[in-house]
C-alpha positions in Angstrom: 31.3 -24.1 -13.5 31.2 -21.1 -15.9 27.5 -20.6 -15.0 28.2 -20.4 -11.3 31.1 -18.0 -11.9 28.7 -15.8 -13.9 26.1 -15.8 -11.1 28.8 -14.9 -8.5 29.9 -12.1 -10.7 26.3 -10.8 -11.0 25.8 -11.0 -7.2 29.1 -9.1 -6.7 28.0 -6.4 -9.1 24.6 -6.0 -7.3 26.4 -5.6 -4.0 28.8 -3.0 -5.4 26.1 -0.9 -7.0 23.7 -1.4 -4.1 21.0 -2.7 -6.4 18.9 -5.7 -5.6 16.7 -7.7 -8.0 13.0 -6.8 -7.7 10.1 -9.3 -7.7 6.5 -8.3 -8.2 3.4 -9.7 -6.6 -0.4 -9.1 -6.5 -1.8 -8.7 -3.0 -4.9 -7.6 -1.0 -5.2 -5.8 2.3 -8.6 -7.6 3.0 -10.3 -10.7 1.6 -13.0 -8.6 -0.2 -10.6 -5.7 -1.0 -9.0 -4.6 -4.2 -5.9 -6.2 -5.6 -2.7 -4.1 -5.9 0.8 -4.7 -7.3 3.7 -4.7 -4.9 7.5 -4.7 -5.4 9.7 -6.9 -3.1 13.3 -8.2 -2.9 11.9 -11.6 -1.8 11.8 -14.2 -4.7 9.8 -16.9 -3.0 6.6 -15.3 -1.8 3.6 -17.6 -2.3 -0.2 -17.3 -2.3 -1.5 -16.7 1.2 1.8 -15.4 2.7 1.2 -12.4 5.0 3.6 -9.5 4.2 4.2 -6.0 5.6 3.4 -3.2 3.1 4.7 0.4 3.3 1.5 2.4 3.1 0.6 6.1 3.3 0.1 6.0 7.1 2.9 3.5 8.0 3.2 -0.3 7.7 0.1 -2.3 6.9 -0.3 -6.1 6.7 -1.6 -7.8 3.6 -1.6 -11.2 2.0 -0.2 -12.4 -1.4 -2.7 -13.6 -4.0 -0.3 -14.3 -6.9 2.9 -13.3 -8.6 2.5 -10.3 -11.0 3.2 -10.8 -14.7 6.3 -9.3 -16.1 6.3 -6.0 -18.0 5.8 -6.6 -21.7 8.1 -3.7 -22.7 11.6 -4.8 -21.6 12.9 -1.2 -22.0 10.3 0.2 -19.6 10.7 -0.1 -15.8 8.0 -2.3 -14.1 5.8 -0.1 -11.9 4.2 -1.0 -8.6 1.7 0.7 -6.3 3.4 -0.4 -3.0 6.6 -1.7 -1.6 6.5 -5.0 0.2 8.9 -4.6 3.1 9.1 -8.3 4.1 7.2 -11.2 5.7 5.1 -10.5 8.7 6.3 -12.0 12.0 4.1 -14.4 14.2 2.9 -11.5 16.4 2.0 -9.4 13.3 0.2 -12.3 11.7 -1.9 -12.8 14.9 -2.8 -9.1 14.9 -3.7 -9.2 11.2 -6.0 -12.2 11.6 -8.0 -10.3 14.3 -8.5 -7.1 12.3 -11.6 -8.3 10.4 -13.4 -9.3 13.7 -12.5 -5.9 15.2 -13.8 -4.1 12.2 -17.1 -6.2 12.2 -17.5 -5.4 16.0 -16.9 -1.7 15.3 -19.4 -1.8 12.5 -22.1 -3.2 14.8 -21.3 -0.7 17.6 -21.4 2.3 15.2 -24.8 1.2 13.7 -26.3 1.1 17.3 -24.9 4.6 18.0 -26.3 5.9 14.7 -29.8 4.7 15.8 -29.2 6.2 19.3 -28.5 9.6 17.8 -31.3 9.2 15.1 -28.9 10.2 12.3 -30.0 9.9 8.7 -27.0 8.0 7.4 -26.1 4.5 6.2 -22.9 2.9 7.4 -21.0 1.2 4.6 -17.7 0.0 5.9 -15.2 0.3 8.8 -11.4 0.3 8.4 -9.0 -0.1 11.3 -5.3 0.8 10.8 -2.9 -2.1 11.5 -1.2 -0.2 14.3 -4.5 0.8 15.8 -3.8 4.5 15.6 -7.0 5.3 13.6 -10.4 4.1 12.5 -12.3 5.3 9.4 -16.1 4.9 9.2 -17.4 5.2 5.6 -21.1 6.2 5.2 -23.6 7.4 2.7 -26.3 10.1 3.3 -28.7 12.1 1.2 -27.6 15.4 2.8 -25.1 16.8 5.3 -25.1 15.1 8.7 -24.0 16.5 12.0 -22.1 13.5 13.5 -20.1 15.3 16.2 -21.9 13.5 19.0 -21.4 10.2 17.3 -17.7 10.8 16.9 -17.4 11.6 20.6 -19.1 8.3 21.5 -16.9 6.3 19.1 -13.7 7.8 20.5 -14.7 6.9 24.0 -15.6 3.4 22.9 -12.4 2.6 20.9 -9.9 5.0 22.5 -8.3 5.9 19.1 -8.7 8.6 16.4 -11.9 8.4 14.5 -12.7 9.8 11.0 -16.2 9.8 9.5 -16.0 9.8 5.7 -19.0 10.3 3.4 -18.9 8.5 0.1 -21.1 8.4 -3.0 -23.0 5.4 -4.4 -20.1 4.5 -6.8 -17.6 4.4 -3.9 -20.1 2.4 -1.9 -20.4 -0.2 -4.6 -16.6 -0.3 -4.9 -16.3 -1.1 -1.2 -19.1 -3.7 -1.1 -18.1 -5.4 -4.3 -20.3 -7.7 -6.5 -20.7 -9.2 -9.9 -21.6 -7.2 -13.0 -23.9 -8.1 -15.9 -20.8 -9.5 -17.7 -20.5 -12.2 -15.0 -17.2 -10.9 -13.8 -16.2 -9.1 -10.6 -17.1 -5.4 -10.7 -14.3 -3.3 -12.3 -14.5 -0.7 -9.5 -13.8 -3.3 -6.8 -11.3 -5.3 -8.9 -8.9 -2.9 -10.4 -10.1 0.6 -10.9 -8.3 3.3 -8.8 -10.4 6.3 -9.8 -13.8 7.0 -11.4 -13.7 8.6 -14.9 -16.6 10.7 -16.1 -19.2 8.7 -18.1 -21.8 10.1 -20.4 -24.7 8.9 -22.5 -22.8 10.1 -25.5 -20.3 7.2 -25.0 -23.2 4.7 -25.3 -24.5 6.4 -28.5 -21.0 6.4 -30.0 -20.8 2.6 -29.5 -24.3 1.9 -30.9 -25.5 0.5 -27.6 -29.2 0.4 -26.8 -30.1 3.5 -24.7 -32.0 1.4 -22.2 -31.1 2.4 -18.6 -31.4 -1.2 -17.5 -28.8 -2.3 -20.0 -26.2 0.4 -19.7 -26.3 1.0 -15.9 -24.4 -0.9 -13.3 -25.4 -2.2 -9.9 -24.9 1.3 -8.5 -27.6 2.6 -10.9 -25.1 4.8 -12.6 -23.8 4.5 -16.2 -21.4 1.5 -16.6 -17.8 2.5 -16.1 -16.8 0.2 -18.9 -18.4 2.5 -21.4 -15.2 4.5 -21.2 -13.0 1.6 -22.2 -13.7 1.5 -26.0 -15.2 5.0 -26.5 -11.9 6.5 -27.9 -11.5 3.6 -30.2 -15.0 4.0 -31.7 -14.5 7.7 -31.9 -11.2 7.3 -33.8 -12.6 4.7 -36.2 -15.6 6.8 -37.1 -13.5 9.7 -38.3 -13.7 10.1 -42.0 -16.7 7.8 -42.3 -19.9 9.3 -43.9 -22.6 9.8 -41.2 -25.9 8.0 -41.3 -28.5 9.8 -43.4 -25.8 11.2 -45.8 -26.0 10.4 -49.5 -22.9 9.2 -51.2 -21.9 8.6 -54.9 -20.2 5.2 -55.5 -19.4 4.1 -59.0 -22.1 6.4 -60.4 -24.8 5.1 -58.0 -26.4 7.3 -55.3 -26.6 5.5 -52.0 -27.9 6.6 -48.6 -25.9 5.6 -45.5 -28.0 3.7 -43.0 -25.5 2.6 -40.4 -21.7 2.7 -39.7 -19.8 -0.3 -38.5 -16.7 1.4 -37.0 -14.8 -1.8 -35.9 -15.1 -3.3 -39.4 -14.8 0.1 -41.1 -17.8 -0.8 -43.3 -21.0 1.0 -44.2 -24.6 -0.3 -44.5 -26.2 1.6 -47.3 -29.5 1.7 -49.2 -29.8 2.2 -52.9 -32.7 4.0 -54.8 -34.6 0.7 -55.1 -34.5 0.2 -51.3 -32.1 -2.7 -51.3 -29.4 -2.8 -48.6 -25.7 -3.2 -49.4 -22.6 -3.5 -47.2 -19.7 -1.5 -48.4 -16.1 -2.4 -47.5 -13.5 0.4 -46.8 -12.1 -0.1 -50.3 -15.5 0.6 -51.8 -16.6 3.7 -49.8 -13.3 5.5 -49.1 -13.2 7.0 -52.6 -16.8 8.0 -52.6 -18.2 11.5 -53.0 -20.5 12.8 -50.2 -23.4 14.6 -51.8 -24.8 17.8 -50.4 -28.4 17.3 -49.2 -31.0 20.0 -49.9 -32.3 21.5 -46.6 -36.1 21.2 -46.0 -38.1 24.4 -46.9 -39.1 25.0 -43.2 -35.5 24.9 -42.1 -34.5 27.4 -44.9 -37.3 29.8 -43.9 -36.1 29.7 -40.2 -32.5 30.5 -41.3 -33.7 33.4 -43.5 -35.8 34.8 -40.7 -32.9 34.5 -38.3 -30.6 36.3 -40.7 -33.1 39.2 -41.2 -33.4 39.6 -37.4 -29.6 39.9 -37.1 
């Protein structure tokens, strides 16, 4: 009895303040599309339910894939990319089911028109807005393409607004999807919202083999996941003697051969050529010895100083 009174009191407080409890779900706009998090006031949405989502260009239909996990920090407000307005009606569900077939038909038609106009471009994907007000044709090309005649034909064919959007190889891979060398769905098609800059320096910092075949993705660009642990490696290496440096530990002169940032240990070589693994407690109080510069390098520096 006390519990039911407490629930009634909570409902009354929500009505007074105008606040409703929010529930979070994972959803996709297309079967092979990226997953997003949406906020809804409906507590009983299940996998496969078609819902209406408030998007940038109006309402779009999508389907629920799962409920979203709660925020770990109770003091922080749970964030969502979209607002789920409600369940889709029978007419909206029928229209949503037909969109993939309409996009596939538009893809085939556009490819024929590209051949007709002899355009040097590769069609990647077609997206049709749920309300039919616009269609976007994504393509790749090595150089600038004059597609004005193509757009005119597409507008006459579909009687709607048409936008041609050129994308790079990374965005092409994101749209097409696939499986990475790790055996999981590609990060770009699964959860990434933007592409960060990736450099070969990140692979070096993480002691990865500089073999293009091993550090490149299916798009033949450097793996996006190289950015995930780069800052951690960079932070852990701070204060560690660099490879090639000589250090003095308990009266012994040792040369650093390799750093192990995650374990914070050093692989060193003594004067007899034997290797040792130093723990953080062993090397943190060491003295880094100054190495004598080679004669050639000293001559170059003297010459440079005279010229100045």
